[in-house]
DRENFIZA-374263 format. One record per residue: residue in three letters; residue number from 1; x, z, y of N, C-alpha, C in turn; chain. Coordinates in nm, 4 decimals. Layout:
<pt 'ALA', NUM, <X, Z, Y>, <X, Z, Y>, <X, Z, Y>, 'A'>
...
END
This chain:
<pt 'UNK', 1, <0.0857, 0.0000, -0.1171>, <0.0000, 0.0000, 0.0000>, <0.0903, 0.0000, 0.1235>, 'A'>
<pt 'UNK', 2, <0.0633, -0.0894, 0.2150>, <0.1421, -0.0997, 0.3362>, <0.0642, -0.0332, 0.4496>, 'A'>
<pt 'UNK', 3, <0.1282, 0.0657, 0.5171>, <0.0628, 0.1401, 0.6237>, <0.1503, 0.1420, 0.7484>, 'A'>
<pt 'UNK', 4, <0.0858, 0.1620, 0.8626>, <0.1555, 0.1822, 0.9886>, <0.1308, 0.3260, 1.0302>, 'A'>
<pt 'UNK', 5, <0.2381, 0.3980, 1.0566>, <0.2286, 0.5407, 1.0855>, <0.1882, 0.5645, 1.2303>, 'A'>
<pt 'UNK', 6, <0.0906, 0.6530, 1.2484>, <0.0445, 0.6922, 1.3816>, <0.1185, 0.8160, 1.4311>, 'A'>
<pt 'UNK', 7, <0.1620, 0.8986, 1.3387>, <0.2329, 1.0225, 1.3701>, <0.3642, 1.0244, 1.2927>, 'A'>
<pt 'UNK', 8, <0.4565, 1.1088, 1.3367>, <0.5797, 1.1298, 1.2618>, <0.5467, 1.2095, 1.1362>, 'A'>
<pt 'UNK', 9, <0.5953, 1.1634, 1.0218>, <0.5803, 1.2356, 0.8964>, <0.7226, 1.2659, 0.8495>, 'A'>
<pt 'UNK', 10, <0.7608, 1.3942, 0.8463>, <0.8982, 1.4300, 0.8117>, <0.9428, 1.3707, 0.6786>, 'A'>
<pt 'UNK', 11, <1.0624, 1.3202, 0.6767>, <1.1271, 1.2619, 0.5587>, <1.0569, 1.1369, 0.5060>, 'A'>
<pt 'UNK', 12, <0.9630, 1.0807, 0.5823>, <0.8938, 0.9594, 0.5385>, <0.9093, 0.8497, 0.6423>, 'A'>
<pt 'UNK', 13, <0.8562, 0.8719, 0.7623>, <0.8611, 0.7687, 0.8658>, <0.8311, 0.8299, 1.0019>, 'A'>
<pt 'UNK', 14, <0.8611, 0.7527, 1.1059>, <0.8284, 0.7946, 1.2413>, <0.7077, 0.7153, 1.2898>, 'A'>
<pt 'UNK', 15, <0.6474, 0.7600, 1.3972>, <0.5286, 0.6933, 1.4519>, <0.5624, 0.5494, 1.4898>, 'A'>
<pt 'UNK', 16, <0.4733, 0.4563, 1.4538>, <0.4936, 0.3159, 1.4850>, <0.5609, 0.2366, 1.3749>, 'A'>
<pt 'UNK', 17, <0.6184, 0.3036, 1.2804>, <0.6889, 0.2371, 1.1717>, <0.5889, 0.1884, 1.0663>, 'A'>
<pt 'UNK', 18, <0.6160, 0.0723, 1.0077>, <0.5331, 0.0195, 0.9002>, <0.6134, 0.0286, 0.7718>, 'A'>
<pt 'UNK', 19, <0.5536, 0.0893, 0.6703>, <0.6232, 0.1111, 0.5433>, <0.5297, 0.0904, 0.4252>, 'A'>
<pt 'UNK', 20, <0.5889, 0.0624, 0.3122>, <0.5173, 0.0538, 0.1852>, <0.5193, 0.1935, 0.1232>, 'A'>
<pt 'UNK', 21, <0.4008, 0.2487, 0.0923>, <0.3908, 0.3811, 0.0303>, <0.3083, 0.3702, -0.0970>, 'A'>
<pt 'UNK', 22, <0.3160, 0.4725, -0.1787>, <0.2367, 0.4757, -0.3009>, <0.0875, 0.4770, -0.2657>, 'A'>
<pt 'UNK', 23, <0.0073, 0.4097, -0.3460>, <-0.1367, 0.3996, -0.3188>, <-0.2031, 0.5364, -0.3061>, 'A'>
<pt 'UNK', 24, <-0.1758, 0.6251, -0.3983>, <-0.2378, 0.7575, -0.3966>, <-0.1966, 0.8384, -0.2748>, 'A'>
<pt 'UNK', 25, <-0.0700, 0.8308, -0.2366>, <-0.0188, 0.9032, -0.1200>, <-0.0883, 0.8536, 0.0071>, 'A'>
<pt 'UNK', 26, <-0.1002, 0.7240, 0.0170>, <-0.1657, 0.6665, 0.1338>, <-0.3139, 0.6990, 0.1376>, 'A'>
<pt 'UNK', 27, <-0.3826, 0.6780, 0.0259>, <-0.5268, 0.6965, 0.0188>, <-0.5685, 0.8435, 0.0292>, 'A'>
<pt 'UNK', 28, <-0.4914, 0.9327, -0.0334>, <-0.5318, 1.0731, -0.0418>, <-0.4717, 1.1637, 0.0648>, 'A'>
<pt 'UNK', 29, <-0.3617, 1.1216, 0.1260>, <-0.2950, 1.2094, 0.2221>, <-0.2864, 1.1474, 0.3614>, 'A'>
<pt 'UNK', 30, <-0.2254, 1.0303, 0.3717>, <-0.1986, 0.9727, 0.5034>, <-0.3250, 0.9274, 0.5766>, 'A'>
<pt 'UNK', 31, <-0.4103, 0.8519, 0.5091>, <-0.5292, 0.7974, 0.5750>, <-0.6314, 0.9050, 0.6131>, 'A'>
<pt 'UNK', 32, <-0.6664, 1.0003, 0.5240>, <-0.7651, 1.1027, 0.5631>, <-0.7178, 1.1919, 0.6781>, 'A'>
<pt 'UNK', 33, <-0.5878, 1.2167, 0.6873>, <-0.5346, 1.3027, 0.7927>, <-0.5026, 1.2243, 0.9199>, 'A'>
<pt 'UNK', 34, <-0.5329, 1.0944, 0.9183>, <-0.5086, 1.0051, 1.0315>, <-0.3626, 1.0059, 1.0754>, 'A'>
<pt 'UNK', 35, <-0.2745, 1.0144, 0.9762>, <-0.1308, 1.0034, 1.0018>, <-0.0875, 0.8578, 0.9994>, 'A'>
<pt 'UNK', 36, <-0.1687, 0.7722, 0.9356>, <-0.1356, 0.6304, 0.9244>, <-0.2639, 0.5503, 0.9104>, 'A'>
<pt 'UNK', 37, <-0.2512, 0.4184, 0.9359>, <-0.3616, 0.3246, 0.9142>, <-0.3080, 0.2094, 0.8310>, 'A'>
<pt 'UNK', 38, <-0.3988, 0.1364, 0.7682>, <-0.3566, 0.0197, 0.6915>, <-0.2887, -0.0799, 0.7854>, 'A'>
<pt 'UNK', 39, <-0.1844, -0.1423, 0.7373>, <-0.1050, -0.2336, 0.8205>, <-0.1717, -0.3703, 0.8274>, 'A'>
<pt 'UNK', 40, <-0.2861, -0.3782, 0.8922>, <-0.3567, -0.5044, 0.9141>, <-0.3319, -0.5494, 1.0574>, 'A'>
<pt 'UNK', 41, <-0.3512, -0.6764, 1.0818>, <-0.3291, -0.7282, 1.2163>, <-0.4314, -0.6734, 1.3166>, 'A'>
<pt 'UNK', 42, <-0.5526, -0.6392, 1.2697>, <-0.6537, -0.5876, 1.3621>, <-0.6184, -0.4475, 1.4123>, 'A'>
<pt 'UNK', 43, <-0.5407, -0.3707, 1.3347>, <-0.5007, -0.2370, 1.3781>, <-0.3722, -0.2384, 1.4598>, 'A'>
<pt 'UNK', 44, <-0.2987, -0.3464, 1.4577>, <-0.1688, -0.3531, 1.5254>, <-0.1813, -0.3250, 1.6750>, 'A'>
<pt 'UNK', 45, <-0.2791, -0.3866, 1.7413>, <-0.2958, -0.3651, 1.8857>, <-0.3371, -0.2214, 1.9164>, 'A'>
<pt 'UNK', 46, <-0.4246, -0.1657, 1.8346>, <-0.4692, -0.0279, 1.8546>, <-0.3517, 0.0685, 1.8399>, 'A'>
<pt 'UNK', 47, <-0.2701, 0.0466, 1.7387>, <-0.1546, 0.1321, 1.7139>, <-0.0563, 0.1217, 1.8299>, 'A'>
<pt 'UNK', 48, <-0.0310, 0.0020, 1.8778>, <0.0606, -0.0176, 1.9902>, <0.0128, 0.0592, 2.1133>, 'A'>
<pt 'UNK', 49, <-0.1147, 0.0491, 2.1464>, <-0.1657, 0.1180, 2.2648>, <-0.1589, 0.2700, 2.2476>, 'A'>
<pt 'UNK', 50, <-0.1891, 0.3191, 2.1271>, <-0.1806, 0.4636, 2.1019>, <-0.0374, 0.5130, 2.1161>, 'A'>
<pt 'UNK', 51, <0.0582, 0.4355, 2.0653>, <0.1982, 0.4757, 2.0754>, <0.2463, 0.4766, 2.2196>, 'A'>
<pt 'UNK', 52, <0.2040, 0.3800, 2.2993>, <0.2425, 0.3766, 2.4405>, <0.1849, 0.4967, 2.5150>, 'A'>
<pt 'UNK', 53, <0.0582, 0.5300, 2.4866>, <-0.0033, 0.6465, 2.5497>, <0.0694, 0.7746, 2.5090>, 'A'>
<pt 'UNK', 54, <0.1057, 0.7827, 2.3828>, <0.1758, 0.9009, 2.3334>, <0.3122, 0.9152, 2.4002>, 'A'>
<pt 'UNK', 55, <0.3845, 0.8045, 2.4140>, <0.5151, 0.8083, 2.4790>, <0.5029, 0.8520, 2.6243>, 'A'>
<pt 'UNK', 56, <0.3981, 0.8066, 2.6938>, <0.3765, 0.8476, 2.8326>, <0.3499, 0.9974, 2.8416>, 'A'>
<pt 'UNK', 57, <0.2658, 1.0484, 2.7483>, <0.2365, 1.1920, 2.7479>, <0.3626, 1.2734, 2.7216>, 'A'>
<pt 'UNK', 58, <0.4437, 1.2279, 2.6270>, <0.5664, 1.2999, 2.5938>, <0.6623, 1.2977, 2.7120>, 'A'>
<pt 'UNK', 59, <0.6765, 1.1824, 2.7771>, <0.7653, 1.1719, 2.8931>, <0.7185, 1.2630, 3.0060>, 'A'>
<pt 'UNK', 60, <0.5875, 1.2681, 3.0302>, <0.5331, 1.3544, 3.1355>, <0.5583, 1.5010, 3.1023>, 'A'>
<pt 'UNK', 61, <0.5326, 1.5385, 2.9759>, <0.5536, 1.6765, 2.9311>, <0.7000, 1.7170, 2.9469>, 'A'>
<pt 'UNK', 62, <0.7923, 1.6298, 2.9035>, <0.9341, 1.6621, 2.9135>, <0.9782, 1.6718, 3.0591>, 'A'>
<pt 'UNK', 63, <0.9208, 1.5902, 3.1463>, <0.9521, 1.6001, 3.2888>, <0.9094, 1.7342, 3.3462>, 'A'>
<pt 'UNK', 64, <0.7901, 1.7779, 3.3093>, <0.7408, 1.9079, 3.3541>, <0.8282, 2.0209, 3.2998>, 'A'>
<pt 'UNK', 65, <0.8696, 2.0101, 3.1748>, <0.9530, 2.1137, 3.1143>, <1.0927, 2.1180, 3.1771>, 'A'>
<pt 'UNK', 66, <1.1457, 2.0021, 3.2171>, <1.2765, 1.9997, 3.2851>, <1.2667, 2.0717, 3.4205>, 'A'>
<pt 'UNK', 67, <1.1564, 2.0489, 3.4922>, <1.1345, 2.1178, 3.6201>, <1.1241, 2.2686, 3.5980>, 'A'>
<pt 'UNK', 68, <1.0490, 2.3079, 3.4963>, <1.0344, 2.4501, 3.4648>, <1.1682, 2.5095, 3.4237>, 'A'>
<pt 'UNK', 69, <1.2472, 2.4338, 3.3487>, <1.3787, 2.4818, 3.3048>, <1.4686, 2.5097, 3.4245>, 'A'>
<pt 'UNK', 70, <1.4596, 2.4259, 3.5279>, <1.5389, 2.4480, 3.6489>, <1.4981, 2.5788, 3.7161>, 'A'>
<pt 'UNK', 71, <1.3667, 2.6095, 3.7143>, <1.3182, 2.7341, 3.7741>, <1.3618, 2.8553, 3.6922>, 'A'>
<pt 'UNK', 72, <1.3575, 2.8411, 3.5601>, <1.3844, 2.9545, 3.4714>, <1.5342, 2.9818, 3.4542>, 'A'>
<pt 'UNK', 73, <1.6153, 2.8768, 3.4530>, <1.7587, 2.8908, 3.4250>, <1.8209, 2.9975, 3.5152>, 'A'>
<pt 'UNK', 74, <1.8813, 3.0971, 3.4536>, <1.9527, 3.2003, 3.5270>, <1.8673, 3.3135, 3.5807>, 'A'>
<pt 'UNK', 75, <1.7380, 3.3120, 3.5550>, <1.6519, 3.4225, 3.6012>, <1.6993, 3.5518, 3.5355>, 'A'>
<pt 'UNK', 76, <1.7037, 3.6575, 3.6154>, <1.7364, 3.7896, 3.5617>, <1.6081, 3.8707, 3.5527>, 'A'>
<pt 'UNK', 77, <1.5824, 3.9223, 3.4357>, <1.4629, 4.0022, 3.4115>, <1.5074, 4.1413, 3.3704>, 'A'>
<pt 'UNK', 78, <1.4539, 4.2428, 3.4365>, <1.4891, 4.3808, 3.4038>, <1.3707, 4.4458, 3.3338>, 'A'>
<pt 'UNK', 79, <1.3976, 4.4977, 3.2160>, <1.2948, 4.5686, 3.1392>, <1.3389, 4.7128, 3.1213>, 'A'>
<pt 'UNK', 80, <1.2443, 4.8038, 3.1311>, <1.2758, 4.9457, 3.1140>, <1.2100, 4.9966, 2.9871>, 'A'>
<pt 'UNK', 81, <1.2848, 5.0786, 2.9158>, <1.2333, 5.1360, 2.7917>, <1.2912, 5.2762, 2.7750>, 'A'>
<pt 'UNK', 82, <1.2216, 5.3576, 2.6989>, <1.2720, 5.4923, 2.6717>, <1.3919, 5.4826, 2.5791>, 'A'>
<pt 'UNK', 83, <1.4955, 5.5569, 2.6130>, <1.6176, 5.5530, 2.5325>, <1.6641, 5.6945, 2.5023>, 'A'>
<pt 'UNK', 84, <1.7298, 5.7064, 2.3897>, <1.7830, 5.8347, 2.3489>, <1.9336, 5.8358, 2.3616>, 'A'>
<pt 'UNK', 85, <1.9976, 5.9127, 2.2776>, <2.1424, 5.9215, 2.2785>, <2.2037, 5.7889, 2.2359>, 'A'>
<pt 'UNK', 86, <2.3254, 5.7668, 2.2793>, <2.4023, 5.6470, 2.2448>, <2.3303, 5.5178, 2.2847>, 'A'>
<pt 'UNK', 87, <2.2518, 5.5246, 2.3910>, <2.1814, 5.4089, 2.4469>, <2.0901, 5.3381, 2.3468>, 'A'>
<pt 'UNK', 88, <2.0412, 5.4108, 2.2498>, <1.9511, 5.3566, 2.1480>, <1.8075, 5.3686, 2.1981>, 'A'>
<pt 'UNK', 89, <1.7298, 5.2606, 2.1910>, <1.5912, 5.2636, 2.2360>, <1.5038, 5.3339, 2.1332>, 'A'>
<pt 'UNK', 90, <1.4006, 5.4032, 2.1819>, <1.3048, 5.4647, 2.0906>, <1.2190, 5.3579, 2.0239>, 'A'>
<pt 'UNK', 91, <1.1862, 5.2561, 2.0959>, <1.1101, 5.1442, 2.0401>, <1.2008, 5.0228, 2.0368>, 'A'>
<pt 'UNK', 92, <1.1478, 4.9101, 2.0793>, <1.2296, 4.7896, 2.0873>, <1.1710, 4.6962, 2.1921>, 'A'>
<pt 'UNK', 93, <1.2537, 4.6033, 2.2356>, <1.2103, 4.4982, 2.3273>, <1.1915, 4.3735, 2.2417>, 'A'>
<pt 'UNK', 94, <1.0711, 4.3180, 2.2422>, <1.0414, 4.2022, 2.1581>, <1.0328, 4.0753, 2.2431>, 'A'>
<pt 'UNK', 95, <1.0179, 3.9632, 2.1755>, <1.0057, 3.8358, 2.2459>, <0.8792, 3.8333, 2.3318>, 'A'>
<pt 'UNK', 96, <0.7758, 3.9048, 2.2913>, <0.6525, 3.9115, 2.3706>, <0.6784, 3.9821, 2.5041>, 'A'>
<pt 'UNK', 97, <0.7575, 4.0895, 2.5018>, <0.7909, 4.1617, 2.6244>, <0.8713, 4.0722, 2.7186>, 'A'>
<pt 'UNK', 98, <0.9662, 3.9999, 2.6628>, <1.0505, 3.9110, 2.7431>, <0.9673, 3.7966, 2.7998>, 'A'>
<pt 'UNK', 99, <0.8794, 3.7381, 2.7174>, <0.7947, 3.6278, 2.7635>, <0.7058, 3.6717, 2.8789>, 'A'>
<pt 'UNK', 100, <0.6510, 3.7912, 2.8710>, <0.5649, 3.8428, 2.9771>, <0.6435, 3.8605, 3.1073>, 'A'>
<pt 'UNK', 101, <0.7639, 3.9159, 3.0976>, <0.8460, 3.9378, 3.2169>, <0.8922, 3.8059, 3.2783>, 'A'>
<pt 'UNK', 102, <0.9317, 3.7101, 3.1954>, <0.9755, 3.5802, 3.2459>, <0.8576, 3.5057, 3.3078>, 'A'>
<pt 'UNK', 103, <0.7389, 3.5179, 3.2483>, <0.6194, 3.4546, 3.3033>, <0.5906, 3.5050, 3.4439>, 'A'>
<pt 'UNK', 104, <0.6030, 3.6365, 3.4637>, <0.5798, 3.6936, 3.5965>, <0.6839, 3.6441, 3.6956>, 'A'>
<pt 'UNK', 105, <0.8091, 3.6379, 3.6528>, <0.9175, 3.5959, 3.7415>, <0.9092, 3.4470, 3.7756>, 'A'>
<pt 'UNK', 106, <0.8711, 3.3640, 3.6800>, <0.8684, 3.2190, 3.7006>, <0.7364, 3.1707, 3.7585>, 'A'>
<pt 'UNK', 107, <0.6301, 3.2481, 3.7416>, <0.4996, 3.2048, 3.7887>, <0.4374, 3.0993, 3.6988>, 'A'>
<pt 'UNK', 108, <0.4820, 3.0922, 3.5760>, <0.4316, 2.9958, 3.4774>, <0.4218, 3.0683, 3.3445>, 'A'>
<pt 'UNK', 109, <0.3141, 3.0465, 3.2718>, <0.2917, 3.1167, 3.1453>, <0.3921, 3.0697, 3.0392>, 'A'>
<pt 'UNK', 110, <0.4746, 3.1605, 2.9922>, <0.5710, 3.1332, 2.8858>, <0.5182, 3.1991, 2.7591>, 'A'>
<pt 'UNK', 111, <0.5116, 3.1236, 2.6505>, <0.4631, 3.1790, 2.5243>, <0.5750, 3.2524, 2.4528>, 'A'>
<pt 'UNK', 112, <0.5386, 3.3559, 2.3777>, <0.6398, 3.4352, 2.3095>, <0.7137, 3.3564, 2.2024>, 'A'>
<pt 'UNK', 113, <0.6517, 3.2526, 2.1468>, <0.7190, 3.1756, 2.0427>, <0.8315, 3.0885, 2.0982>, 'A'>
<pt 'UNK', 114, <0.8357, 3.0681, 2.2311>, <0.9437, 2.9891, 2.2900>, <1.0700, 3.0725, 2.3113>, 'A'>
<pt 'UNK', 115, <1.0578, 3.2041, 2.3077>, <1.1727, 3.2932, 2.3248>, <1.2490, 3.2981, 2.1926>, 'A'>
<pt 'UNK', 116, <1.3745, 3.2552, 2.1959>, <1.4547, 3.2524, 2.0735>, <1.5389, 3.3787, 2.0636>, 'A'>
<pt 'UNK', 117, <1.4790, 3.4807, 2.0116>, <1.5427, 3.6104, 1.9956>, <1.5677, 3.6313, 1.8467>, 'A'>
<pt 'UNK', 118, <1.6937, 3.6578, 1.8104>, <1.7280, 3.6740, 1.6689>, <1.6509, 3.7905, 1.6069>, 'A'>
<pt 'UNK', 119, <1.6334, 3.8941, 1.6822>, <1.5594, 4.0107, 1.6364>, <1.5275, 4.0957, 1.7572>, 'A'>
<pt 'UNK', 120, <1.4432, 4.1958, 1.7434>, <1.4101, 4.2816, 1.8570>, <1.5351, 4.3511, 1.9116>, 'A'>
<pt 'UNK', 121, <1.5343, 4.3783, 2.0403>, <1.6474, 4.4463, 2.1050>, <1.6269, 4.5964, 2.0905>, 'A'>
<pt 'UNK', 122, <1.7305, 4.6658, 2.0380>, <1.7207, 4.8099, 2.0148>, <1.8216, 4.8894, 2.0970>, 'A'>
<pt 'UNK', 123, <1.9018, 4.8235, 2.1815>, <2.0070, 4.8886, 2.2595>, <1.9878, 4.8582, 2.4073>, 'A'>
<pt 'UNK', 124, <2.0328, 4.9497, 2.4912>, <2.0386, 4.9220, 2.6340>, <2.1493, 4.8209, 2.6573>, 'A'>
<pt 'UNK', 125, <2.1369, 4.7419, 2.7622>, <2.2432, 4.6468, 2.7934>, <2.1895, 4.5186, 2.8521>, 'A'>
<pt 'UNK', 126, <2.2782, 4.4190, 2.8560>, <2.2458, 4.2897, 2.9129>, <2.2546, 4.1839, 2.8034>, 'A'>
<pt 'UNK', 127, <2.1567, 4.0937, 2.8001>, <2.1493, 3.9933, 2.6941>, <2.1183, 3.8557, 2.7525>, 'A'>
<pt 'UNK', 128, <2.1797, 3.7509, 2.6966>, <2.1465, 3.6130, 2.7291>, <2.0445, 3.5671, 2.6251>, 'A'>
<pt 'UNK', 129, <1.9272, 3.5267, 2.6691>, <1.8206, 3.4886, 2.5764>, <1.7787, 3.3442, 2.6038>, 'A'>
<pt 'UNK', 130, <1.7898, 3.2550, 2.5038>, <1.7442, 3.1172, 2.5232>, <1.5924, 3.1057, 2.5141>, 'A'>
<pt 'UNK', 131, <1.5372, 3.0141, 2.5953>, <1.3936, 2.9867, 2.5959>, <1.3768, 2.8387, 2.5622>, 'A'>
<pt 'UNK', 132, <1.3232, 2.8080, 2.4439>, <1.3082, 2.6685, 2.4026>, <1.1749, 2.6141, 2.4535>, 'A'>
<pt 'UNK', 133, <1.1835, 2.5355, 2.5622>, <1.0641, 2.4778, 2.6221>, <1.0245, 2.3487, 2.5529>, 'A'>
<pt 'UNK', 134, <1.1228, 2.2700, 2.5136>, <1.1008, 2.1454, 2.4408>, <1.2197, 2.1291, 2.3470>, 'A'>
<pt 'UNK', 135, <1.2207, 2.0199, 2.2723>, <1.3215, 2.0005, 2.1686>, <1.4648, 2.0224, 2.2187>, 'A'>
<pt 'UNK', 136, <1.5015, 1.9596, 2.3279>, <1.6378, 1.9719, 2.3777>, <1.6461, 2.0435, 2.5116>, 'A'>
<pt 'UNK', 137, <1.5389, 2.1044, 2.5565>, <1.5357, 2.1741, 2.6848>, <1.5338, 2.3241, 2.6567>, 'A'>
<pt 'UNK', 138, <1.6532, 2.3876, 2.6713>, <1.6665, 2.5287, 2.6358>, <1.7411, 2.6041, 2.7468>, 'A'>
<pt 'UNK', 139, <1.6695, 2.6471, 2.8530>, <1.7365, 2.7277, 2.9548>, <1.7605, 2.8693, 2.9023>, 'A'>
<pt 'UNK', 140, <1.8553, 2.9388, 2.9654>, <1.8857, 3.0759, 2.9256>, <1.8459, 3.1706, 3.0385>, 'A'>
<pt 'UNK', 141, <1.7875, 3.2824, 3.0009>, <1.7538, 3.3868, 3.0974>, <1.8353, 3.5101, 3.0636>, 'A'>
<pt 'UNK', 142, <1.8618, 3.5907, 3.1656>, <1.9381, 3.7134, 3.1445>, <1.8394, 3.8296, 3.1396>, 'A'>
<pt 'UNK', 143, <1.8430, 3.9037, 3.0313>, <1.7542, 4.0180, 3.0129>, <1.8383, 4.1444, 3.0209>, 'A'>
<pt 'UNK', 144, <1.8030, 4.2305, 3.1159>, <1.8737, 4.3566, 3.1335>, <1.7797, 4.4678, 3.0893>, 'A'>
<pt 'UNK', 145, <1.8245, 4.5465, 2.9921>, <1.7435, 4.6567, 2.9404>, <1.8009, 4.7869, 2.9950>, 'A'>
<pt 'UNK', 146, <1.7200, 4.8584, 3.0729>, <1.7608, 4.9840, 3.1337>, <1.6800, 5.0991, 3.0758>, 'A'>
<pt 'UNK', 147, <1.7377, 5.2199, 3.0880>, <1.6674, 5.3397, 3.0414>, <1.5577, 5.3739, 3.1402>, 'A'>
<pt 'UNK', 148, <1.4423, 5.4078, 3.0879>, <1.3291, 5.4478, 3.1706>, <1.3524, 5.5909, 3.2159>, 'A'>
<pt 'UNK', 149, <1.3382, 5.6136, 3.3445>, <1.3569, 5.7488, 3.3978>, <1.2304, 5.8286, 3.3715>, 'A'>
<pt 'UNK', 150, <1.2446, 5.9334, 3.2958>, <1.1291, 6.0177, 3.2668>, <1.1259, 6.1316, 3.3678>, 'A'>
<pt 'UNK', 151, <1.0316, 6.1251, 3.4573>, <1.0169, 6.2300, 3.5580>, <0.9282, 6.3387, 3.4988>, 'A'>
<pt 'UNK', 152, <0.9929, 6.4399, 3.4479>, <0.9180, 6.5497, 3.3871>, <0.8629, 6.6380, 3.4991>, 'A'>
<pt 'UNK', 153, <0.7313, 6.6436, 3.5074>, <0.6673, 6.7238, 3.6108>, <0.6323, 6.8606, 3.5516>, 'A'>
<pt 'UNK', 154, <0.6921, 6.9658, 3.6060>, <0.6572, 7.0983, 3.5534>, <0.5134, 7.1335, 3.5924>, 'A'>
<pt 'UNK', 155, <0.4423, 7.1899, 3.4988>, <0.3049, 7.2280, 3.5220>, <0.3069, 7.3632, 3.5931>, 'A'>
<pt 'UNK', 156, <0.2429, 7.3670, 3.7107>, <0.2408, 7.4918, 3.7857>, <0.1516, 7.5926, 3.7147>, 'A'>
<pt 'UNK', 157, <0.1937, 7.7186, 3.7259>, <0.1165, 7.8240, 3.6629>, <-0.0190, 7.8374, 3.7300>, 'A'>
<pt 'UNK', 158, <-0.1176, 7.8610, 3.6547>, <-0.2517, 7.8837, 3.7092>, <-0.3318, 7.7534, 3.7155>, 'A'>
<pt 'UNK', 159, <-0.2664, 7.6378, 3.7051>, <-0.3392, 7.5100, 3.7083>, <-0.3385, 7.4522, 3.5685>, 'A'>
<pt 'UNK', 160, <-0.4508, 7.4000, 3.5316>, <-0.4613, 7.3367, 3.4015>, <-0.4798, 7.1871, 3.4214>, 'A'>
<pt 'UNK', 161, <-0.4201, 7.1100, 3.3284>, <-0.4384, 6.9656, 3.3344>, <-0.5683, 6.9299, 3.2640>, 'A'>
<pt 'UNK', 162, <-0.6396, 6.8368, 3.3181>, <-0.7661, 6.7966, 3.2578>, <-0.7455, 6.6846, 3.1604>, 'A'>
END
């Protein structure tokens, strides 16, 4: 069965490519999921227009991400957390915490899945954290983790807290 791919299929083909595939694979997987269409001349024009529209969308998206990367690159974000002895945090700083702080600083919503953090931060200090906005667009932000100052307020005698 000869098909023209509408979407990229890993280890098989890229969008726009025409390939010969097994009948069952094409009929049961590619066609129902609209990953490919039969390679007929009547579909050729439709596929071409869809691919051009897709390329325009991707180019626009990457342009927007490059602009955002320029805004984000080098931003310093300070997060405060409770810490104990030896600068060890009681909890941890996660990618969600970093995404929220960077979103506030940049004025653009950053998703936590774009923050490439090897694991949660458990120590006070300064960290370089990459933010993957697109495939090859990865600005770095500086995350500074400081100890939270606990202002212990002594309870005056005779007054009860509600």
